[in-house]
ZADO-1210 file (C-alpha; in nm, 4 decimals, padded with zeros to 6 digits):
<atoms>
<atom x="14.7461" y="06.1183" z="08.2303" code="UNK" pos="1"/>
<atom x="14.9594" y="05.8523" z="08.3973" code="UNK" pos="2"/>
<atom x="14.6960" y="05.6259" z="08.5406" code="UNK" pos="3"/>
<atom x="14.7034" y="05.3405" z="08.7922" code="UNK" pos="4"/>
<atom x="14.4032" y="05.1072" z="08.7788" code="UNK" pos="5"/>
<atom x="14.3696" y="04.8442" z="09.0499" code="UNK" pos="6"/>
<atom x="14.1732" y="04.5238" z="09.0060" code="UNK" pos="7"/>
<atom x="14.1759" y="04.5639" z="08.6291" code="UNK" pos="8"/>
<atom x="14.1769" y="04.1907" z="08.5600" code="UNK" pos="9"/>
<atom x="13.8266" y="04.1656" z="08.7015" code="UNK" pos="10"/>
<atom x="13.4944" y="04.2088" z="08.5289" code="UNK" pos="11"/>
<atom x="13.4373" y="04.5865" z="08.5447" code="UNK" pos="12"/>
<atom x="13.8049" y="04.6787" z="08.5762" code="UNK" pos="13"/>
<atom x="13.8983" y="04.5079" z="08.2502" code="UNK" pos="14"/>
<atom x="13.6190" y="04.6945" z="08.0707" code="UNK" pos="15"/>
<atom x="13.7536" y="05.0205" z="08.2114" code="UNK" pos="16"/>
<atom x="14.1075" y="04.9377" z="08.0987" code="UNK" pos="17"/>
<atom x="13.9844" y="04.8921" z="07.7434" code="UNK" pos="18"/>
<atom x="13.8074" y="05.2281" z="07.7638" code="UNK" pos="19"/>
<atom x="14.1149" y="05.4018" z="07.9069" code="UNK" pos="20"/>
<atom x="14.3466" y="05.2720" z="07.6349" code="UNK" pos="21"/>
<atom x="14.1049" y="05.4021" z="07.3732" code="UNK" pos="22"/>
<atom x="14.1667" y="05.7552" z="07.5060" code="UNK" pos="23"/>
<atom x="14.4459" y="05.9690" z="07.3655" code="UNK" pos="24"/>
<atom x="14.4693" y="06.1387" z="07.7066" code="UNK" pos="25"/>
<atom x="14.6310" y="05.8301" z="07.8618" code="UNK" pos="26"/>
<atom x="15.0094" y="05.8411" z="07.8320" code="UNK" pos="27"/>
<atom x="15.0679" y="05.5450" z="08.0644" code="UNK" pos="28"/>
<atom x="14.8303" y="05.2830" z="08.2059" code="UNK" pos="29"/>
<atom x="14.9358" y="05.0484" z="08.4871" code="UNK" pos="30"/>
<atom x="14.7131" y="04.7682" z="08.6125" code="UNK" pos="31"/>
<atom x="14.7845" y="04.6349" z="08.9624" code="UNK" pos="32"/>
<atom x="14.5971" y="04.3123" z="09.0327" code="UNK" pos="33"/>
<atom x="14.6527" y="04.0327" z="09.2854" code="UNK" pos="34"/>
<atom x="14.4994" y="03.7805" z="09.0403" code="UNK" pos="35"/>
<atom x="14.2824" y="03.6165" z="09.3028" code="UNK" pos="36"/>
<atom x="14.0098" y="03.3719" z="09.2027" code="UNK" pos="37"/>
<atom x="13.8023" y="03.6316" z="09.0129" code="UNK" pos="38"/>
<atom x="14.0892" y="03.8266" z="08.8534" code="UNK" pos="39"/>
<atom x="14.1674" y="03.6703" z="08.5169" code="UNK" pos="40"/>
<atom x="14.4811" y="03.7653" z="08.3209" code="UNK" pos="41"/>
<atom x="14.3041" y="03.6546" z="08.0006" code="UNK" pos="42"/>
<atom x="14.0571" y="03.9414" z="08.0510" code="UNK" pos="43"/>
<atom x="14.3309" y="04.1882" z="07.9544" code="UNK" pos="44"/>
<atom x="14.5421" y="03.9729" z="07.7215" code="UNK" pos="45"/>
<atom x="14.4619" y="04.1815" z="07.4136" code="UNK" pos="46"/>
<atom x="14.5867" y="04.4962" z="07.5882" code="UNK" pos="47"/>
<atom x="14.9364" y="04.3745" z="07.6653" code="UNK" pos="48"/>
<atom x="15.0717" y="04.4542" z="07.3198" code="UNK" pos="49"/>
<atom x="15.0030" y="04.8258" z="07.3733" code="UNK" pos="50"/>
<atom x="15.3320" y="04.9954" z="07.4703" code="UNK" pos="51"/>
<atom x="15.1455" y="05.2292" z="07.7078" code="UNK" pos="52"/>
<atom x="15.0155" y="04.9372" z="07.9161" code="UNK" pos="53"/>
<atom x="15.1895" y="04.7637" z="08.2058" code="UNK" pos="54"/>
<atom x="15.0497" y="04.4651" z="08.3958" code="UNK" pos="55"/>
<atom x="15.1721" y="04.4197" z="08.7555" code="UNK" pos="56"/>
<atom x="15.0762" y="04.1304" z="08.9816" code="UNK" pos="57"/>
<atom x="15.0500" y="04.2443" z="09.3419" code="UNK" pos="58"/>
<atom x="14.8303" y="04.3221" z="09.6399" code="UNK" pos="59"/>
<atom x="14.6985" y="04.6751" z="09.6932" code="UNK" pos="60"/>
<atom x="14.7580" y="04.6231" z="10.0664" code="UNK" pos="61"/>
<atom x="15.1327" y="04.5827" z="10.0004" code="UNK" pos="62"/>
<atom x="15.2717" y="04.9302" z="10.0713" code="UNK" pos="63"/>
<atom x="15.6097" y="04.8556" z="09.9116" code="UNK" pos="64"/>
<atom x="15.4570" y="04.7683" z="09.5751" code="UNK" pos="65"/>
<atom x="15.2223" y="05.0661" z="09.5834" code="UNK" pos="66"/>
<atom x="15.4971" y="05.3147" z="09.6704" code="UNK" pos="67"/>
<atom x="15.7277" y="05.1681" z="09.4060" code="UNK" pos="68"/>
<atom x="15.4644" y="05.2071" z="09.1333" code="UNK" pos="69"/>
<atom x="15.3987" y="05.5698" z="09.2265" code="UNK" pos="70"/>
<atom x="15.7708" y="05.6446" z="09.2005" code="UNK" pos="71"/>
<atom x="15.8514" y="05.4386" z="08.8907" code="UNK" pos="72"/>
<atom x="15.5522" y="05.5546" z="08.6900" code="UNK" pos="73"/>
<atom x="15.5130" y="05.9102" z="08.8267" code="UNK" pos="74"/>
<atom x="15.1394" y="05.8534" z="08.8507" code="UNK" pos="75"/>
<atom x="14.8915" y="06.1375" z="08.8221" code="UNK" pos="76"/>
<atom x="14.5663" y="05.9429" z="08.8759" code="UNK" pos="77"/>
<atom x="14.4291" y="05.6287" z="09.0427" code="UNK" pos="78"/>
<atom x="14.1046" y="05.4393" z="08.9838" code="UNK" pos="79"/>
<atom x="14.0560" y="05.1785" z="09.2559" code="UNK" pos="80"/>
<atom x="13.8406" y="04.8837" z="09.1453" code="UNK" pos="81"/>
<atom x="14.0234" y="04.6249" z="09.3552" code="UNK" pos="82"/>
<atom x="13.7815" y="04.4693" z="09.6031" code="UNK" pos="83"/>
<atom x="13.6430" y="04.1547" z="09.7497" code="UNK" pos="84"/>
<atom x="13.2901" y="04.1978" z="09.6233" code="UNK" pos="85"/>
<atom x="13.0679" y="03.8946" z="09.6797" code="UNK" pos="86"/>
<atom x="12.8244" y="03.9169" z="09.9700" code="UNK" pos="87"/>
<atom x="12.7975" y="03.5394" z="10.0134" code="UNK" pos="88"/>
<atom x="13.1734" y="03.4982" z="10.0547" code="UNK" pos="89"/>
<atom x="13.1862" y="03.7840" z="10.3049" code="UNK" pos="90"/>
<atom x="12.9540" y="03.5912" z="10.5360" code="UNK" pos="91"/>
<atom x="13.2254" y="03.3338" z="10.6112" code="UNK" pos="92"/>
<atom x="13.5508" y="03.5115" z="10.5126" code="UNK" pos="93"/>
<atom x="13.5050" y="03.8656" z="10.6432" code="UNK" pos="94"/>
<atom x="13.8718" y="03.9181" z="10.7337" code="UNK" pos="95"/>
<atom x="13.9727" y="03.8909" z="10.3664" code="UNK" pos="96"/>
<atom x="13.7243" y="04.1689" z="10.2887" code="UNK" pos="97"/>
<atom x="13.8696" y="04.3906" z="10.5598" code="UNK" pos="98"/>
<atom x="14.2200" y="04.3442" z="10.4190" code="UNK" pos="99"/>
<atom x="14.1334" y="04.4400" z="10.0611" code="UNK" pos="100"/>
<atom x="13.8429" y="04.6801" z="10.0981" code="UNK" pos="101"/>
<atom x="13.9750" y="04.8754" z="10.3973" code="UNK" pos="102"/>
<atom x="14.3483" y="04.8068" z="10.4410" code="UNK" pos="103"/>
<atom x="14.4042" y="04.8054" z="10.0654" code="UNK" pos="104"/>
<atom x="14.2160" y="05.1306" z="10.0138" code="UNK" pos="105"/>
<atom x="14.4169" y="05.2886" z="10.2952" code="UNK" pos="106"/>
<atom x="14.7449" y="05.1732" z="10.1400" code="UNK" pos="107"/>
<atom x="14.6561" y="05.3317" z="09.8039" code="UNK" pos="108"/>
<atom x="14.5467" y="05.6545" z="09.9701" code="UNK" pos="109"/>
<atom x="14.8715" y="05.6698" z="10.1682" code="UNK" pos="110"/>
<atom x="15.0616" y="05.6098" z="09.8456" code="UNK" pos="111"/>
<atom x="14.8800" y="05.8957" z="09.6726" code="UNK" pos="112"/>
<atom x="14.9305" y="06.1304" z="09.9678" code="UNK" pos="113"/>
<atom x="15.3007" y="06.0492" z="09.9930" code="UNK" pos="114"/>
<atom x="15.3553" y="06.0992" z="09.6207" code="UNK" pos="115"/>
<atom x="15.1785" y="06.4354" z="09.6320" code="UNK" pos="116"/>
<atom x="15.3949" y="06.5483" z="09.9221" code="UNK" pos="117"/>
<atom x="15.7178" y="06.4403" z="09.7527" code="UNK" pos="118"/>
<atom x="15.6428" y="06.5828" z="09.4084" code="UNK" pos="119"/>
<atom x="15.4029" y="06.8689" z="09.4757" code="UNK" pos="120"/>
<atom x="15.1700" y="06.7285" z="09.2062" code="UNK" pos="121"/>
<atom x="14.8138" y="06.6179" z="09.2775" code="UNK" pos="122"/>
<atom x="14.7096" y="06.2563" z="09.2294" code="UNK" pos="123"/>
<atom x="14.3455" y="06.2430" z="09.1282" code="UNK" pos="124"/>
<atom x="14.1853" y="05.9438" z="09.3021" code="UNK" pos="125"/>
<atom x="13.8569" y="05.7754" z="09.2042" code="UNK" pos="126"/>
<atom x="13.7372" y="05.5178" z="09.4549" code="UNK" pos="127"/>
<atom x="13.4850" y="05.2677" z="09.3162" code="UNK" pos="128"/>
<atom x="13.2073" y="05.1716" z="09.5542" code="UNK" pos="129"/>
<atom x="12.8553" y="05.0282" z="09.5559" code="UNK" pos="130"/>
<atom x="12.4963" y="05.1218" z="09.6355" code="UNK" pos="131"/>
<atom x="12.4936" y="04.8326" z="09.8838" code="UNK" pos="132"/>
<atom x="12.6557" y="05.0525" z="10.1486" code="UNK" pos="133"/>
<atom x="12.3225" y="05.2358" z="10.1844" code="UNK" pos="134"/>
<atom x="12.1558" y="04.9185" z="10.3137" code="UNK" pos="135"/>
<atom x="11.7948" y="04.8311" z="10.2392" code="UNK" pos="136"/>
<atom x="11.5048" y="05.0287" z="10.0910" code="UNK" pos="137"/>
<atom x="11.1704" y="04.9492" z="10.2456" code="UNK" pos="138"/>
<atom x="10.9393" y="05.1926" z="10.0711" code="UNK" pos="139"/>
<atom x="10.8518" y="05.1237" z="09.7085" code="UNK" pos="140"/>
<atom x="10.9122" y="05.4864" z="09.6119" code="UNK" pos="141"/>
<atom x="11.2371" y="05.5332" z="09.8040" code="UNK" pos="142"/>
<atom x="11.5716" y="05.5705" z="09.6260" code="UNK" pos="143"/>
<atom x="11.9341" y="05.6028" z="09.7330" code="UNK" pos="144"/>
<atom x="12.0767" y="05.9526" z="09.7049" code="UNK" pos="145"/>
<atom x="12.4317" y="06.0591" z="09.7786" code="UNK" pos="146"/>
<atom x="12.3200" y="06.1988" z="10.1161" code="UNK" pos="147"/>
<atom x="12.1360" y="05.8790" z="10.2147" code="UNK" pos="148"/>
<atom x="12.2855" y="05.7615" z="10.5462" code="UNK" pos="149"/>
<atom x="12.5291" y="05.4739" z="10.5154" code="UNK" pos="150"/>
<atom x="12.3720" y="05.1630" z="10.6737" code="UNK" pos="151"/>
<atom x="12.5481" y="04.8446" z="10.5512" code="UNK" pos="152"/>
<atom x="12.3943" y="04.5106" z="10.6505" code="UNK" pos="153"/>
<atom x="12.6612" y="04.2553" z="10.5630" code="UNK" pos="154"/>
<atom x="13.0417" y="04.2324" z="10.5941" code="UNK" pos="155"/>
<atom x="13.0969" y="04.3115" z="10.2266" code="UNK" pos="156"/>
<atom x="12.9006" y="04.6358" z="10.2284" code="UNK" pos="157"/>
<atom x="13.0382" y="04.7293" z="10.5710" code="UNK" pos="158"/>
<atom x="13.3969" y="04.7053" z="10.4463" code="UNK" pos="159"/>
<atom x="13.3123" y="04.8980" z="10.1298" code="UNK" pos="160"/>
<atom x="13.1560" y="05.1698" z="10.3449" code="UNK" pos="161"/>
<atom x="13.4756" y="05.1795" z="10.5513" code="UNK" pos="162"/>
<atom x="13.6850" y="05.2267" z="10.2390" code="UNK" pos="163"/>
<atom x="13.4567" y="05.5060" z="10.1185" code="UNK" pos="164"/>
<atom x="13.4833" y="05.6936" z="10.4456" code="UNK" pos="165"/>
<atom x="13.8610" y="05.6610" z="10.4513" code="UNK" pos="166"/>
<atom x="13.8839" y="05.7928" z="10.0962" code="UNK" pos="167"/>
<atom x="13.6643" y="06.0930" z="10.1685" code="UNK" pos="168"/>
<atom x="13.8548" y="06.1596" z="10.4917" code="UNK" pos="169"/>
<atom x="14.1874" y="06.1636" z="10.3057" code="UNK" pos="170"/>
<atom x="14.0432" y="06.4222" z="10.0725" code="UNK" pos="171"/>
<atom x="13.9410" y="06.6419" z="10.3622" code="UNK" pos="172"/>
<atom x="14.2460" y="06.6013" z="10.5856" code="UNK" pos="173"/>
<atom x="14.5317" y="06.5451" z="10.3398" code="UNK" pos="174"/>
<atom x="14.4187" y="06.7213" z="10.0238" code="UNK" pos="175"/>
<atom x="14.4065" y="06.4112" z="09.8037" code="UNK" pos="176"/>
<atom x="14.1476" y="06.4958" z="09.5330" code="UNK" pos="177"/>
<atom x="13.9198" y="06.1978" z="09.5989" code="UNK" pos="178"/>
<atom x="13.5953" y="06.1225" z="09.4136" code="UNK" pos="179"/>
<atom x="13.3734" y="05.8267" z="09.5078" code="UNK" pos="180"/>
<atom x="13.1360" y="05.6524" z="09.2670" code="UNK" pos="181"/>
<atom x="12.8640" y="05.4187" z="09.3943" code="UNK" pos="182"/>
<atom x="12.6995" y="05.2083" z="09.1268" code="UNK" pos="183"/>
<atom x="12.4058" y="04.9730" z="09.1192" code="UNK" pos="184"/>
<atom x="12.4449" y="04.6043" z="09.0219" code="UNK" pos="185"/>
<atom x="12.6667" y="04.5664" z="08.7157" code="UNK" pos="186"/>
<atom x="12.6305" y="04.2940" z="08.4542" code="UNK" pos="187"/>
<atom x="12.7873" y="04.1925" z="08.1241" code="UNK" pos="188"/>
<atom x="13.0559" y="03.9631" z="07.9775" code="UNK" pos="189"/>
<atom x="13.3469" y="03.8269" z="08.1856" code="UNK" pos="190"/>
<atom x="13.1658" y="03.8409" z="08.5198" code="UNK" pos="191"/>
<atom x="13.2772" y="03.5604" z="08.7500" code="UNK" pos="192"/>
<atom x="13.0059" y="03.2913" z="08.7626" code="UNK" pos="193"/>
<atom x="12.9311" y="03.3189" z="09.1343" code="UNK" pos="194"/>
<atom x="12.7255" y="03.6343" z="09.0712" code="UNK" pos="195"/>
<atom x="12.3540" y="03.6091" z="08.9964" code="UNK" pos="196"/>
<atom x="12.3365" y="03.6577" z="08.6199" code="UNK" pos="197"/>
<atom x="12.6409" y="03.4512" z="08.5108" code="UNK" pos="198"/>
<atom x="12.5611" y="03.1798" z="08.7675" code="UNK" pos="199"/>
<atom x="12.2100" y="03.1412" z="08.6305" code="UNK" pos="200"/>
<atom x="12.3282" y="03.1503" z="08.2698" code="UNK" pos="201"/>
<atom x="12.6000" y="02.8891" z="08.3153" code="UNK" pos="202"/>
<atom x="12.3768" y="02.6620" z="08.5245" code="UNK" pos="203"/>
<atom x="12.1001" y="02.6832" z="08.2654" code="UNK" pos="204"/>
<atom x="12.3444" y="02.6085" z="07.9843" code="UNK" pos="205"/>
<atom x="12.4216" y="02.2811" z="08.1649" code="UNK" pos="206"/>
<atom x="12.0564" y="02.2077" z="08.2578" code="UNK" pos="207"/>
<atom x="12.1434" y="02.2354" z="08.6263" code="UNK" pos="208"/>
<atom x="11.9142" y="02.3773" z="08.8981" code="UNK" pos="209"/>
<atom x="11.8963" y="02.7547" z="08.9303" code="UNK" pos="210"/>
<atom x="11.9049" y="02.8326" z="09.3075" code="UNK" pos="211"/>
<atom x="11.6892" y="03.1299" z="09.4025" code="UNK" pos="212"/>
<atom x="11.7147" y="03.2833" z="09.7498" code="UNK" pos="213"/>
<atom x="11.3891" y="03.3198" z="09.9430" code="UNK" pos="214"/>
<atom x="11.0931" y="03.4142" z="09.7240" code="UNK" pos="215"/>
<atom x="11.3123" y="03.5615" z="09.4494" code="UNK" pos="216"/>
<atom x="11.1463" y="03.9003" z="09.4739" code="UNK" pos="217"/>
<atom x="11.4480" y="04.0982" z="09.5907" code="UNK" pos="218"/>
<atom x="11.4850" y="04.4031" z="09.3663" code="UNK" pos="219"/>
<atom x="11.8080" y="04.5313" z="09.2133" code="UNK" pos="220"/>
<atom x="11.8820" y="04.8145" z="08.9700" code="UNK" pos="221"/>
<atom x="12.0944" y="04.6759" z="08.6841" code="UNK" pos="222"/>
<atom x="12.3687" y="04.8754" z="08.5116" code="UNK" pos="223"/>
<atom x="12.5525" y="04.7624" z="08.1973" code="UNK" pos="224"/>
<atom x="12.9265" y="04.7510" z="08.2763" code="UNK" pos="225"/>
<atom x="13.0308" y="04.9859" z="07.9931" code="UNK" pos="226"/>
<atom x="12.7745" y="05.2442" z="08.1040" code="UNK" pos="227"/>
<atom x="12.9282" y="05.2307" z="08.4517" code="UNK" pos="228"/>
<atom x="13.2749" y="05.2749" z="08.2999" code="UNK" pos="229"/>
<atom x="13.1507" y="05.5831" z="08.1128" code="UNK" pos="230"/>
<atom x="13.0344" y="05.7296" z="08.4429" code="UNK" pos="231"/>
<atom x="13.3632" y="05.6475" z="08.6149" code="UNK" pos="232"/>
<atom x="13.5617" y="05.8063" z="08.3328" code="UNK" pos="233"/>
<atom x="13.3474" y="06.1190" z="08.3573" code="UNK" pos="234"/>
<atom x="13.4105" y="06.1274" z="08.7341" code="UNK" pos="235"/>
<atom x="13.7845" y="06.0956" z="08.6717" code="UNK" pos="236"/>
<atom x="13.7798" y="06.3808" z="08.4220" code="UNK" pos="237"/>
<atom x="13.5167" y="06.6147" z="08.5633" code="UNK" pos="238"/>
<atom x="13.4148" y="06.5005" z="08.9112" code="UNK" pos="239"/>
<atom x="13.4447" y="06.7477" z="09.1954" code="UNK" pos="240"/>
<atom x="13.6953" y="06.6341" z="09.4614" code="UNK" pos="241"/>
<atom x="13.5263" y="06.5372" z="09.7861" code="UNK" pos="242"/>
<atom x="13.2015" y="06.4430" z="09.6114" code="UNK" pos="243"/>
<atom x="13.0123" y="06.1148" z="09.5794" code="UNK" pos="244"/>
<atom x="12.8315" y="06.0227" z="09.2562" code="UNK" pos="245"/>
<atom x="12.5659" y="05.7531" z="09.2316" code="UNK" pos="246"/>
<atom x="12.5618" y="05.5671" z="08.8989" code="UNK" pos="247"/>
<atom x="12.2446" y="05.3715" z="08.8219" code="UNK" pos="248"/>
<atom x="12.0895" y="05.1868" z="08.5321" code="UNK" pos="249"/>
<atom x="11.7232" y="05.2917" z="08.5679" code="UNK" pos="250"/>
<atom x="11.6463" y="04.9184" z="08.5380" code="UNK" pos="251"/>
<atom x="11.4910" y="04.7866" z="08.8572" code="UNK" pos="252"/>
<atom x="11.4020" y="04.4178" z="08.8289" code="UNK" pos="253"/>
<atom x="11.3019" y="04.1437" z="09.0714" code="UNK" pos="254"/>
<atom x="11.5603" y="03.8649" z="09.0743" code="UNK" pos="255"/>
<atom x="11.3026" y="03.6082" z="08.9691" code="UNK" pos="256"/>
<atom x="11.2147" y="03.8119" z="08.6596" code="UNK" pos="257"/>
<atom x="11.5826" y="03.8369" z="08.5642" code="UNK" pos="258"/>
<atom x="11.6124" y="03.4593" z="08.5970" code="UNK" pos="259"/>
<atom x="11.3016" y="03.3971" z="08.3914" code="UNK" pos="260"/>
<atom x="11.4429" y="03.6254" z="08.1225" code="UNK" pos="261"/>
<atom x="11.7622" y="03.4196" z="08.1129" code="UNK" pos="262"/>
<atom x="11.5677" y="03.0944" z="08.0798" code="UNK" pos="263"/>
<atom x="11.3562" y="03.2419" z="07.8024" code="UNK" pos="264"/>
<atom x="11.6644" y="03.3615" z="07.6127" code="UNK" pos="265"/>
<atom x="11.8128" y="03.0111" z="07.6360" code="UNK" pos="266"/>
<atom x="11.4825" y="02.8345" z="07.5647" code="UNK" pos="267"/>
<atom x="11.5116" y="02.6473" z="07.8943" code="UNK" pos="268"/>
<atom x="11.2186" y="02.5430" z="08.1188" code="UNK" pos="269"/>
<atom x="11.1271" y="02.7286" z="08.4379" code="UNK" pos="270"/>
<atom x="11.1255" y="02.3919" z="08.6138" code="UNK" pos="271"/>
<atom x="11.5027" y="02.4471" z="08.6522" code="UNK" pos="272"/>
<atom x="11.4234" y="02.7153" z="08.9151" code="UNK" pos="273"/>
<atom x="11.4600" y="02.5839" z="09.2696" code="UNK" pos="274"/>
<atom x="11.4015" y="02.8044" z="09.5740" code="UNK" pos="275"/>
<atom x="11.6495" y="02.7825" z="09.8620" code="UNK" pos="276"/>
<atom x="11.6675" y="02.9334" z="10.2110" code="UNK" pos="277"/>
<atom x="11.7289" y="03.3058" z="10.2040" code="UNK" pos="278"/>
<atom x="12.0768" y="03.4265" z="10.2949" code="UNK" pos="279"/>
<atom x="12.1278" y="03.6101" z="10.6270" code="UNK" pos="280"/>
<atom x="12.0643" y="03.9847" z="10.6121" code="UNK" pos="281"/>
<atom x="11.9515" y="03.9759" z="10.2487" code="UNK" pos="282"/>
<atom x="11.8612" y="04.3328" z="10.1470" code="UNK" pos="283"/>
<atom x="11.5186" y="04.3506" z="09.9879" code="UNK" pos="284"/>
<atom x="11.5526" y="04.6382" z="09.7430" code="UNK" pos="285"/>
<atom x="11.8095" y="04.8791" z="09.6000" code="UNK" pos="286"/>
<atom x="11.7288" y="05.1736" z="09.3735" code="UNK" pos="287"/>
<atom x="11.9480" y="05.4668" z="09.2748" code="UNK" pos="288"/>
<atom x="11.8861" y="05.8316" z="09.2032" code="UNK" pos="289"/>
<atom x="12.1674" y="05.9246" z="08.9639" code="UNK" pos="290"/>
<atom x="12.0440" y="06.2763" z="08.8854" code="UNK" pos="291"/>
<atom x="12.3536" y="06.4350" z="09.0424" code="UNK" pos="292"/>
<atom x="12.5855" y="06.2411" z="08.8081" code="UNK" pos="293"/>
<atom x="12.3547" y="06.3235" z="08.5201" code="UNK" pos="294"/>
<atom x="12.3649" y="06.6931" z="08.6046" code="UNK" pos="295"/>
<atom x="12.7341" y="06.7319" z="08.6931" code="UNK" pos="296"/>
<atom x="12.9039" y="06.4601" z="08.4857" code="UNK" pos="297"/>
<atom x="12.6700" y="06.4195" z="08.1904" code="UNK" pos="298"/>
<atom x="12.6176" y="06.0557" z="08.2883" code="UNK" pos="299"/>
<atom x="12.3208" y="05.8604" z="08.1598" code="UNK" pos="300"/>
<atom x="12.2838" y="05.4832" z="08.1107" code="UNK" pos="301"/>
<atom x="12.2546" y="05.4010" z="07.7406" code="UNK" pos="302"/>
<atom x="12.1887" y="05.0248" z="07.7419" code="UNK" pos="303"/>
<atom x="11.8390" y="04.8860" z="07.7944" code="UNK" pos="304"/>
<atom x="11.8423" y="04.5949" z="08.0360" code="UNK" pos="305"/>
<atom x="11.6790" y="04.3533" z="07.7927" code="UNK" pos="306"/>
<atom x="11.9390" y="04.4355" z="07.5255" code="UNK" pos="307"/>
<atom x="12.2266" y="04.4036" z="07.7704" code="UNK" pos="308"/>
<atom x="12.0963" y="04.0760" z="07.9074" code="UNK" pos="309"/>
<atom x="12.0652" y="03.9323" z="07.5568" code="UNK" pos="310"/>
<atom x="12.4265" y="04.0324" z="07.4810" code="UNK" pos="311"/>
<atom x="12.5422" y="03.8817" z="07.8106" code="UNK" pos="312"/>
<atom x="12.3645" y="03.5505" z="07.7514" code="UNK" pos="313"/>
<atom x="12.5110" y="03.5316" z="07.4014" code="UNK" pos="314"/>
<atom x="12.8629" y="03.5984" z="07.5309" code="UNK" pos="315"/>
<atom x="12.8480" y="03.3109" z="07.7804" code="UNK" pos="316"/>
<atom x="12.7034" y="03.0827" z="07.5142" code="UNK" pos="317"/>
<atom x="12.9951" y="03.1656" z="07.2852" code="UNK" pos="318"/>
<atom x="13.2717" y="03.1562" z="07.5503" code="UNK" pos="319"/>
<atom x="13.2320" y="02.8263" z="07.7296" code="UNK" pos="320"/>
<atom x="13.6093" y="02.7885" z="07.7251" code="UNK" pos="321"/>
<atom x="13.6291" y="03.1009" z="07.9452" code="UNK" pos="322"/>
<atom x="13.3775" y="03.0072" z="08.2156" code="UNK" pos="323"/>
<atom x="13.3862" y="02.6287" z="08.2351" code="UNK" pos="324"/>
<atom x="13.7370" y="02.6068" z="08.3917" code="UNK" pos="325"/>
<atom x="13.6251" y="02.8528" z="08.6603" code="UNK" pos="326"/>
<atom x="13.3667" y="02.6068" z="08.7885" code="UNK" pos="327"/>
<atom x="13.6382" y="02.3861" z="08.9351" code="UNK" pos="328"/>
<atom x="13.6501" y="02.1895" z="09.2611" code="UNK" pos="329"/>
<atom x="13.6879" y="02.5013" z="09.4779" code="UNK" pos="330"/>
<atom x="13.3933" y="02.6670" z="09.3067" code="UNK" pos="331"/>
<atom x="13.1836" y="02.3536" z="09.3587" code="UNK" pos="332"/>
<atom x="13.2744" y="02.3444" z="09.7297" code="UNK" pos="333"/>
<atom x="13.1661" y="02.7077" z="09.7635" code="UNK" pos="334"/>
<atom x="12.8459" y="02.6379" z="09.5684" code="UNK" pos="335"/>
<atom x="12.7476" y="02.3397" z="09.7832" code="UNK" pos="336"/>
<atom x="12.8151" y="02.5369" z="10.1005" code="UNK" pos="337"/>
<atom x="12.5499" y="02.7880" z="09.9981" code="UNK" pos="338"/>
<atom x="12.3004" y="02.5772" z="09.8073" code="UNK" pos="339"/>
<atom x="12.3356" y="02.2365" z="09.9738" code="UNK" pos="340"/>
<atom x="12.1327" y="01.9739" z="09.7919" code="UNK" pos="341"/>
<atom x="12.1606" y="02.1717" z="09.4675" code="UNK" pos="342"/>
<atom x="12.5284" y="02.0841" z="09.4319" code="UNK" pos="343"/>
<atom x="12.6873" y="02.1134" z="09.0899" code="UNK" pos="344"/>
<atom x="12.7457" y="01.8095" z="08.8770" code="UNK" pos="345"/>
<atom x="13.1139" y="01.7203" z="08.8506" code="UNK" pos="346"/>
</atoms>
């Protein structure tokens, strides 16, 4: 396998790169990453000594770079993690999400199609997506299935849905063997501290307020990052082209309970919790039925949420030198924009 991974300097992508390099099936592994604010070169530093690995800085929406990599590396597979992925940022910077999540996906798909046509060899293409494209679950017993209608409710999920549909269309019209995975909320080490779990951990470590949207009772299904990577690898190896696979953690939790668990693990008081105005269009509940992936890919989440959360809290406690520089002036400006009076201490 000669594999291109995009967005591999991010949280989930870097975990997948480590998994891929552990496989004897991988002859060549190329990581294309634009190294934006959440893509950290240090996340893959230990991989760069492996002769099979190549790190390339570049934008997936740059057709020249994409075409050059297909030709230079004679790629046989692509796993596309590269995405703008934070709902809050999409509310005021939607155009950036369109460029990466739609234009970038299209550029990669065109690259794969062109390479297939020139060489006569298939390029297996796994497009990484999210359960958020399904929208909101209202009934307590409802779950997202692969045939649940797509109904995104914010610019982030709308652009991810657009990328999914393009990918599936390229499979149907151009014969690119595309597989789409849609996972529930991921968590674990190296997640950028704007997301719920690392934001709450790093705020609590500094005895700063923990901002909670609305009543804090929004429900998410949590999936340990390495379990997601196992499912993605199985989709790459055994997934049926043209199919979508939901990957879930079987760990539904209300946000407020997750936050209380973090405070308990750190022995911090719940008085740090401060409720703020809910964000526009905030989906109330997500829940995934991953029985199709279980049946066809052999996927099953292995990590209990409480165990994964404990490992995540410990990692941030032990790696202050990783996360503290990320909470710089630009991060503080973003934080204040969303949480107002709960601005970070400088």
